[in-house]
C-alpha positions as CSV (number, residue, x, y, z in Angstrom):
1,M,-51.1,32.5,-24.1
2,D,-50.2,30.5,-21.1
3,I,-48.0,28.2,-23.1
4,F,-46.3,31.1,-24.7
5,L,-45.5,32.7,-21.2
6,L,-44.4,29.3,-20.0
7,I,-41.8,28.9,-22.8
8,I,-40.6,32.6,-22.5
9,G,-40.4,32.2,-18.7
10,F,-38.3,29.1,-19.0
11,L,-36.0,30.6,-21.6
12,V,-35.5,33.6,-19.4
13,A,-34.6,31.3,-16.4
14,L,-32.2,29.5,-18.6
15,L,-30.7,32.8,-19.7
16,G,-30.2,33.6,-16.0
17,I,-27.9,30.4,-15.7
18,I,-25.9,31.7,-18.6
19,G,-25.8,35.2,-17.0
20,S,-24.2,33.7,-14.0
21,F,-21.0,33.8,-16.0
22,L,-21.5,36.9,-18.1
23,P,-20.6,40.2,-16.3
24,I,-23.3,42.2,-18.3
25,L,-26.2,39.9,-17.4
26,P,-27.4,39.6,-13.7
27,G,-28.0,35.8,-13.6
28,P,-30.2,35.3,-10.5
29,L,-32.3,38.4,-11.2
30,T,-32.8,37.2,-14.8
31,S,-33.8,33.7,-13.5
32,W,-36.2,35.5,-11.0
33,F,-37.8,37.2,-14.0
34,G,-38.5,33.7,-15.3
35,L,-40.3,32.9,-12.1
36,L,-42.3,36.2,-12.4
37,I,-43.4,35.5,-15.9
38,L,-44.5,31.9,-14.8
39,H,-46.7,33.6,-12.2
40,F,-48.3,35.8,-14.8
41,T,-49.9,32.7,-16.5
42,G,-53.4,31.9,-15.6
43,A,-52.4,28.3,-14.5
44,V,-50.1,29.5,-11.6
45,P,-51.7,31.5,-8.8
46,M,-49.8,34.6,-7.9
47,N,-47.8,34.2,-4.8
48,W,-46.5,37.5,-3.7
49,A,-44.7,36.2,-0.6
50,F,-42.7,33.7,-2.6
51,L,-41.9,36.3,-5.3
52,G,-40.9,38.9,-2.7
53,I,-38.5,36.5,-0.9
54,T,-36.9,35.2,-4.0
55,L,-36.6,38.8,-5.4
56,G,-34.9,39.8,-2.1
57,I,-32.4,36.9,-2.4
58,A,-31.7,37.8,-6.0
59,I,-31.1,41.4,-5.2
60,L,-28.9,40.5,-2.2
61,I,-26.7,38.3,-4.5
62,W,-26.6,41.0,-7.2
63,I,-25.2,43.5,-4.5
64,V,-22.8,41.0,-3.0
65,D,-21.5,40.1,-6.5
66,Y,-19.9,43.5,-6.8
67,F,-17.9,43.1,-3.5
68,I,-16.6,39.4,-3.8
69,P,-14.2,39.9,-6.7
70,A,-12.9,43.0,-5.1
71,M,-12.5,41.4,-1.8
72,G,-10.6,38.4,-3.4
73,T,-8.3,40.9,-5.2
74,K,-7.6,43.0,-2.1
75,K,-7.1,40.0,0.0
76,F,-4.3,38.9,-2.2
77,G,-2.8,42.4,-2.6
78,G,-4.4,43.4,-5.9
79,T,-5.6,46.6,-7.3
80,R,-8.6,47.8,-9.3
81,Y,-6.5,47.1,-12.5
82,G,-6.8,43.3,-11.5
83,V,-10.6,43.5,-11.2
84,I,-10.9,45.3,-14.5
85,G,-8.5,42.9,-16.1
86,T,-10.6,39.9,-14.8
87,M,-13.7,41.3,-16.4
88,V,-11.9,42.0,-19.8
89,G,-10.3,38.6,-19.7
90,L,-13.7,37.0,-19.1
91,V,-15.2,38.6,-22.2
92,V,-12.2,37.7,-24.3
93,G,-12.2,34.2,-22.9
94,L,-15.9,33.8,-23.8
95,L,-15.3,35.0,-27.4
96,A,-12.0,33.4,-28.0
97,P,-12.3,29.9,-29.6
98,I,-10.0,28.2,-26.9
99,P,-10.9,25.5,-24.6
100,F,-11.7,26.6,-21.0
101,G,-11.5,30.3,-22.2
102,I,-14.1,31.2,-19.5
103,I,-11.7,30.1,-16.8
104,I,-8.3,31.0,-18.4
105,G,-9.5,34.5,-19.7
106,P,-10.2,36.1,-16.3
107,F,-6.9,34.8,-14.8
108,I,-4.8,36.1,-17.7
109,G,-6.9,39.3,-17.8
110,A,-6.1,39.9,-14.0
111,Y,-2.5,39.2,-14.5
112,I,-2.2,41.5,-17.4
113,G,-4.2,44.2,-15.5
114,E,-1.8,43.9,-12.5
115,M,1.3,43.9,-14.6
116,L,0.1,47.3,-16.2
117,N,0.0,48.8,-12.7
118,E,2.6,46.8,-10.8
119,K,5.8,45.7,-12.6
120,N,6.5,43.0,-10.0
121,S,5.4,39.8,-11.7
122,G,5.2,37.7,-8.4
123,K,2.9,40.4,-6.8
124,A,0.9,40.6,-10.0
125,L,0.5,36.8,-10.1
126,K,-0.6,36.7,-6.5
127,A,-3.2,39.5,-7.0
128,A,-4.4,37.9,-10.3
129,F,-4.9,34.7,-8.4
130,G,-6.9,36.6,-5.8
131,S,-9.0,38.3,-8.5
132,F,-9.5,34.9,-10.1
133,I,-10.6,33.3,-6.9
134,G,-13.0,36.2,-6.2
135,F,-14.5,35.8,-9.7
136,L,-14.9,32.1,-9.3
137,T,-16.6,32.5,-5.9
138,S,-19.0,35.2,-7.2
139,S,-19.8,33.2,-10.3
140,F,-20.4,30.0,-8.4
141,L,-22.7,31.9,-5.9
142,K,-24.7,33.3,-8.9
143,F,-24.7,30.0,-10.7
144,I,-26.1,28.1,-7.7
145,A,-28.8,30.8,-7.2
146,A,-29.9,30.7,-10.8
147,I,-30.0,26.9,-10.8
148,I,-32.1,27.0,-7.7
149,F,-34.5,29.6,-9.3
150,T,-34.8,27.5,-12.4
151,G,-35.4,24.4,-10.3
152,L,-38.2,26.3,-8.5
153,Y,-39.6,27.2,-11.9
154,I,-39.6,23.6,-13.0
155,S,-41.1,22.5,-9.7
156,I,-43.9,25.1,-9.8
157,F,-44.6,24.2,-13.4
158,W,-44.7,20.4,-12.5
159,E,-47.2,21.2,-9.8
160,Y,-49.6,22.9,-12.2
161,K,-48.8,21.0,-15.4
162,S,-52.3,19.6,-15.7
163,I,-53.7,22.9,-15.9
164,F,-51.3,24.0,-18.6
165,F,-52.2,21.2,-20.9
166,T,-56.0,20.9,-20.3
167,F,-57.7,21.6,-23.5
168,S,-61.5,22.4,-23.4
């Protein structure tokens, strides 16, 4: 059962890294659940302080994630349409079979969103750039946190690996 939990926990931690770029999946929180699953194994002792601190960090990043793209858009004179366009563009960019769709999609989506609201293409381009920068900043922050949580997962596993693979 411990090996099953080890594999599931690792897959959840990896899913958290992918979730750093998907707007529907909270990356760091998902990676944290991988850590939690690892601590449910019989090989790793439950460390409530560690889990509480990492959960606090994951929740803080999750909350801040909602403000960073909006701050970037507003800083560059954008509106809510730019933020919505960024998210729609991200989904389209992920699904479209084009190179760098995950990067191009949010920018084009923000631009189209701002053009629907503001007919001035220069202002729309500036706001789209701000929305795009906010999206990149937010995604980078989530990605780094998810990578760190996955690294912690691997580190904890490595510390207790002999217990996982002891057959009696």
